[in-house]
N, C-alpha and C positions, 0 to 999 in steps of 0.2 A: 374560064377554064384555063385559057392561056397562060394566063397571070399564077392559077396554082399551078401549072406544068413549070412556066419558071421560075417561080418560087421551090420546086423539088427538084431542080438540076443544079439551083445554089448552093441546096444546101448538100446535095449529092458532094456538089464540086468541095466546099468547106471541110465535108469529112472526110476526103479523100484528101487532102490538102494537110489536115491533121492528122491522119497516119500517115504519112508519110515526111512529115516532121518526127514525127513519134520518132520513125524507125531510125533516122537518121542521127537523131540526139542519140538514142542508143545505140547505134552505131558506132560513134565518137565517144561513148561513154565507155563503149566496150576496149575502145585504143588506148583508152590513160589510163583506165585501171589497172594498180601492182598486181592482180593476177593475170592480166592479160601480158602486162610486161614479161612477169617470168616464165608463162608461157611459151613468149617469144624470144625469152635466152637474154635479156637485156642484162647489162650487166650492172648489180647493186639494186638488183629488183628484188632479191630473196635475201631476206637478213639471214645469216648463218651463224650458229651459237658453237661451239664445241663442246664435246661430251667431257669430260675430264677423268675418266676412267679407259673410257676408249680410244681417247682422241679423235674420235672422227668429227666431222661437222654433222649439222642436222637443223634444216630449217626451223627457226624461231617458232613457228608456228603448230610445228607438228612434234616440236621435242618434246619430254614428258620432263616434268618440273617438281623441284623439292628445296625444303628451306633446308641450308645447311651452315651452320657459321653463322648466321644472321645473314644470308645474303641468298639470294634463288640460285639453284642451279639448275642447267638444262642438260638432261639425260638424252640417246638415241633409245634406249629399251629400257622395261621393267628391270631389265634384269640389271644392267649396268646400275639405274639407279638404287636398286635394294643395296648395289655391293656394297656403292657408296657409304648407303647409310648404316649397312653394317661393320664397315669401316669406322665412320664414326662414334659407332656407339663403342665399339670396340678399344677405343684410343680417349 
């Protein structure tokens, strides 16, 4: 019986150690991820692109995209994208 009790204690200790290591790894991963860097305001963490219609800068991840003149353009809104597409069709 004492052997079984010791074995259960060892298994519980190993389980706790594994949980602790996973927590530390997740914490470190969170500190080094690009999203975490962006939320802390680190310079260069967010890649910005310019909307050529209204000249605003938008994060590349959230910008709307369209193929114009053989290359990809980025827009802050559907209205700006539609305006650029209309200008392209008019010319």
